[in-house]
A tleap script that builds the chain and sets N, CA, C and O, in Angstrom:
source leaprc.protein.ff14SB
mol = sequence {
  NMET THR VAL ALA SER HIE ILE ALA GLU LEU
  LYS LYS LYS HIE GLU HIE LEU SER GLU MET
  VAL GLU GLN ALA GLN ARG SER PRO ALA SER
  ASP ASP LEU GLN ILE ALA GLU TRP LYS LYS
  MET LYS LEU LYS ILE LYS GLU GLU ILE SER
  ARG LEU GLN GLN CALA
}
set mol.1.N position { -23.388 -3.863 38.329 }
set mol.1.CA position { -23.731 -2.662 37.595 }
set mol.1.C position { -24.353 -1.653 38.566 }
set mol.1.O position { -25.287 -1.967 39.304 }
set mol.2.N position { -23.819 -0.461 38.543 }
set mol.2.CA position { -24.366 0.573 39.416 }
set mol.2.C position { -25.677 1.095 38.848 }
set mol.2.O position { -25.984 0.888 37.674 }
set mol.3.N position { -26.435 1.765 39.680 }
set mol.3.CA position { -27.707 2.339 39.242 }
set mol.3.C position { -27.454 3.379 38.146 }
set mol.3.O position { -28.190 3.442 37.161 }
set mol.4.N position { -26.427 4.178 38.321 }
set mol.4.CA position { -26.119 5.221 37.329 }
set mol.4.C position { -25.775 4.618 35.968 }
set mol.4.O position { -26.209 5.130 34.936 }
set mol.5.N position { -25.004 3.541 35.959 }
set mol.5.CA position { -24.656 2.920 34.682 }
set mol.5.C position { -25.873 2.229 34.058 }
set mol.5.O position { -26.022 2.194 32.837 }
set mol.6.N position { -26.728 1.687 34.904 }
set mol.6.CA position { -27.956 1.068 34.403 }
set mol.6.C position { -28.860 2.130 33.765 }
set mol.6.O position { -29.433 1.902 32.700 }
set mol.7.N position { -28.983 3.276 34.411 }
set mol.7.CA position { -29.764 4.380 33.860 }
set mol.7.C position { -29.171 4.843 32.530 }
set mol.7.O position { -29.904 5.118 31.581 }
set mol.8.N position { -27.856 4.927 32.466 }
set mol.8.CA position { -27.194 5.341 31.228 }
set mol.8.C position { -27.488 4.363 30.091 }
set mol.8.O position { -27.735 4.781 28.959 }
set mol.9.N position { -27.462 3.071 30.388 }
set mol.9.CA position { -27.783 2.059 29.366 }
set mol.9.C position { -29.232 2.178 28.923 }
set mol.9.O position { -29.532 2.067 27.734 }
set mol.10.N position { -30.131 2.403 29.875 }
set mol.10.CA position { -31.542 2.557 29.523 }
set mol.10.C position { -31.756 3.789 28.647 }
set mol.10.O position { -32.561 3.763 27.716 }
set mol.11.N position { -31.037 4.861 28.947 }
set mol.11.CA position { -31.156 6.077 28.132 }
set mol.11.C position { -30.663 5.834 26.713 }
set mol.11.O position { -31.240 6.355 25.758 }
set mol.12.N position { -29.595 5.043 26.567 }
set mol.12.CA position { -29.087 4.703 25.234 }
set mol.12.C position { -30.130 3.897 24.457 }
set mol.12.O position { -30.366 4.149 23.276 }
set mol.13.N position { -30.749 2.927 25.130 }
set mol.13.CA position { -31.777 2.116 24.484 }
set mol.13.C position { -32.962 2.988 24.066 }
set mol.13.O position { -33.510 2.829 22.975 }
set mol.14.N position { -33.347 3.912 24.952 }
set mol.14.CA position { -34.467 4.812 24.665 }
set mol.14.C position { -34.159 5.676 23.442 }
set mol.14.O position { -35.011 5.854 22.572 }
set mol.15.N position { -32.960 6.202 23.380 }
set mol.15.CA position { -32.556 7.043 22.244 }
set mol.15.C position { -32.528 6.224 20.946 }
set mol.15.O position { -32.963 6.696 19.896 }
set mol.16.N position { -32.019 5.008 21.033 }
set mol.16.CA position { -31.979 4.144 19.844 }
set mol.16.C position { -33.391 3.854 19.340 }
set mol.16.O position { -33.643 3.897 18.135 }
set mol.17.N position { -34.304 3.562 20.249 }
set mol.17.CA position { -35.691 3.314 19.858 }
set mol.17.C position { -36.306 4.569 19.246 }
set mol.17.O position { -37.064 4.478 18.280 }
set mol.18.N position { -35.990 5.732 19.795 }
set mol.18.CA position { -36.498 6.987 19.238 }
set mol.18.C position { -36.055 7.156 17.789 }
set mol.18.O position { -36.841 7.547 16.926 }
set mol.19.N position { -34.800 6.859 17.540 }
set mol.19.CA position { -34.269 6.961 16.176 }
set mol.19.C position { -34.963 5.970 15.246 }
set mol.19.O position { -35.282 6.306 14.105 }
set mol.20.N position { -35.197 4.760 15.725 }
set mol.20.CA position { -35.868 3.755 14.906 }
set mol.20.C position { -37.298 4.179 14.572 }
set mol.20.O position { -37.753 4.004 13.442 }
set mol.21.N position { -38.001 4.732 15.552 }
set mol.21.CA position { -39.372 5.195 15.335 }
set mol.21.C position { -39.390 6.332 14.315 }
set mol.21.O position { -40.190 6.324 13.379 }
set mol.22.N position { -38.508 7.302 14.502 }
set mol.22.CA position { -38.458 8.440 13.572 }
set mol.22.C position { -38.168 7.972 12.156 }
set mol.22.O position { -38.806 8.422 11.204 }
set mol.23.N position { -37.216 7.080 12.019 }
set mol.23.CA position { -36.846 6.579 10.697 }
set mol.23.C position { -38.012 5.810 10.066 }
set mol.23.O position { -38.293 5.975 8.879 }
set mol.24.N position { -38.676 4.987 10.841 }
set mol.24.CA position { -39.797 4.201 10.326 }
set mol.24.C position { -40.959 5.102 9.932 }
set mol.24.O position { -41.639 4.839 8.940 }
set mol.25.N position { -41.194 6.169 10.707 }
set mol.25.CA position { -42.295 7.071 10.392 }
set mol.25.C position { -42.045 7.853 9.111 }
set mol.25.O position { -42.996 8.292 8.465 }
set mol.26.N position { -40.798 8.034 8.737 }
set mol.26.CA position { -40.459 8.726 7.498 }
set mol.26.C position { -40.576 7.804 6.289 }
set mol.26.O position { -40.661 8.270 5.153 }
set mol.27.N position { -40.580 6.518 6.531 }
set mol.27.CA position { -40.645 5.542 5.441 }
set mol.27.C position { -42.096 5.304 5.032 }
set mol.27.O position { -42.948 5.063 5.887 }
set mol.28.N position { -42.385 5.369 3.728 }
set mol.28.CA position { -43.769 5.156 3.280 }
set mol.28.C position { -44.266 3.727 3.510 }
set mol.28.O position { -45.471 3.504 3.624 }
set mol.29.N position { -43.371 2.784 3.576 }
set mol.29.CA position { -43.757 1.384 3.774 }
set mol.29.C position { -43.557 0.952 5.225 }
set mol.29.O position { -43.203 -0.198 5.483 }
set mol.30.N position { -43.778 1.852 6.162 }
set mol.30.CA position { -43.531 1.534 7.566 }
set mol.30.C position { -44.633 0.634 8.127 }
set mol.30.O position { -45.777 0.657 7.674 }
set mol.31.N position { -44.255 -0.143 9.109 }
set mol.31.CA position { -45.156 -1.077 9.777 }
set mol.31.C position { -45.693 -0.391 11.033 }
set mol.31.O position { -44.966 -0.219 12.011 }
set mol.32.N position { -46.961 -0.005 11.000 }
set mol.32.CA position { -47.544 0.723 12.122 }
set mol.32.C position { -47.548 -0.088 13.413 }
set mol.32.O position { -47.388 0.469 14.499 }
set mol.33.N position { -47.728 -1.395 13.297 }
set mol.33.CA position { -47.706 -2.242 14.498 }
set mol.33.C position { -46.317 -2.272 15.123 }
set mol.33.O position { -46.184 -2.253 16.346 }
set mol.34.N position { -45.290 -2.318 14.291 }
set mol.34.CA position { -43.918 -2.311 14.807 }
set mol.34.C position { -43.613 -0.979 15.475 }
set mol.34.O position { -42.999 -0.943 16.541 }
set mol.35.N position { -44.036 0.105 14.859 }
set mol.35.CA position { -43.824 1.434 15.440 }
set mol.35.C position { -44.511 1.523 16.799 }
set mol.35.O position { -43.932 2.032 17.759 }
set mol.36.N position { -45.739 1.032 16.878 }
set mol.36.CA position { -46.471 1.053 18.149 }
set mol.36.C position { -45.741 0.239 19.212 }
set mol.36.O position { -45.682 0.643 20.374 }
set mol.37.N position { -45.189 -0.902 18.820 }
set mol.37.CA position { -44.447 -1.739 19.765 }
set mol.37.C position { -43.202 -1.012 20.274 }
set mol.37.O position { -42.900 -1.045 21.467 }
set mol.38.N position { -42.487 -0.360 19.365 }
set mol.38.CA position { -41.298 0.403 19.768 }
set mol.38.C position { -41.677 1.525 20.724 }
set mol.38.O position { -40.959 1.791 21.688 }
set mol.39.N position { -42.798 2.183 20.462 }
set mol.39.CA position { -43.248 3.269 21.342 }
set mol.39.C position { -43.591 2.742 22.730 }
set mol.39.O position { -43.313 3.407 23.728 }
set mol.40.N position { -44.193 1.556 22.805 }
set mol.40.CA position { -44.484 0.940 24.099 }
set mol.40.C position { -43.184 0.630 24.843 }
set mol.40.O position { -43.077 0.852 26.049 }
set mol.41.N position { -42.202 0.114 24.106 }
set mol.41.CA position { -40.906 -0.187 24.718 }
set mol.41.C position { -40.257 1.091 25.243 }
set mol.41.O position { -39.695 1.104 26.338 }
set mol.42.N position { -40.338 2.168 24.456 }
set mol.42.CA position { -39.779 3.453 24.892 }
set mol.42.C position { -40.438 3.910 26.192 }
set mol.42.O position { -39.761 4.374 27.109 }
set mol.43.N position { -41.756 3.776 26.265 }
set mol.43.CA position { -42.481 4.206 27.464 }
set mol.43.C position { -42.057 3.386 28.680 }
set mol.43.O position { -41.846 3.938 29.759 }
set mol.44.N position { -41.933 2.074 28.508 }
set mol.44.CA position { -41.507 1.222 29.625 }
set mol.44.C position { -40.104 1.601 30.095 }
set mol.44.O position { -39.836 1.642 31.296 }
set mol.45.N position { -39.219 1.876 29.149 }
set mol.45.CA position { -37.853 2.277 29.510 }
set mol.45.C position { -37.875 3.613 30.239 }
set mol.45.O position { -37.178 3.791 31.238 }
set mol.46.N position { -38.676 4.552 29.741 }
set mol.46.CA position { -38.759 5.866 30.380 }
set mol.46.C position { -39.290 5.738 31.811 }
set mol.46.O position { -38.793 6.399 32.722 }
set mol.47.N position { -40.295 4.889 32.001 }
set mol.47.CA position { -40.839 4.665 33.342 }
set mol.47.C position { -39.792 4.034 34.256 }
set mol.47.O position { -39.697 4.390 35.431 }
set mol.48.N position { -39.016 3.110 33.729 }
set mol.48.CA position { -37.960 2.455 34.519 }
set mol.48.C position { -36.875 3.470 34.908 }
set mol.48.O position { -36.381 3.455 36.035 }
set mol.49.N position { -36.516 4.335 33.981 }
set mol.49.CA position { -35.532 5.379 34.276 }
set mol.49.C position { -36.045 6.268 35.404 }
set mol.49.O position { -35.315 6.556 36.352 }
set mol.50.N position { -37.293 6.700 35.304 }
set mol.50.CA position { -37.885 7.553 36.334 }
set mol.50.C position { -37.892 6.864 37.686 }
set mol.50.O position { -37.572 7.472 38.707 }
set mol.51.N position { -38.261 5.588 37.684 }
set mol.51.CA position { -38.323 4.811 38.927 }
set mol.51.C position { -36.931 4.722 39.565 }
set mol.51.O position { -36.781 4.893 40.774 }
set mol.52.N position { -35.925 4.454 38.741 }
set mol.52.CA position { -34.566 4.324 39.267 }
set mol.52.C position { -34.019 5.655 39.772 }
set mol.52.O position { -33.284 5.693 40.760 }
set mol.53.N position { -34.375 6.740 39.099 }
set mol.53.CA position { -33.877 8.044 39.526 }
set mol.53.C position { -34.501 8.482 40.840 }
set mol.53.O position { -33.885 9.239 41.590 }
set mol.54.N position { -35.706 8.022 41.131 }
set mol.54.CA position { -36.376 8.388 42.376 }
set mol.54.C position { -35.921 7.529 43.541 }
set mol.54.O position { -36.094 7.905 44.700 }
set mol.55.N position { -35.339 6.377 43.237 }
set mol.55.CA position { -34.919 5.442 44.307 }
set mol.55.C position { -33.681 5.925 45.014 }
set mol.55.O position { -33.197 5.265 45.932 }
savepdb mol mol.pdb
quit
């Protein structure tokens, strides 16, 4: 897997997590702990993308 394709996959995962967070935040019965976990995952992915782009 090339770095560019790996970055593209990470961006897809980040976007999917963003959609999940937005959808959960709109739901009145949302799980705040799950949302927080997804946000942490998004941050880790974003940091990994940044690291790979600088390499």
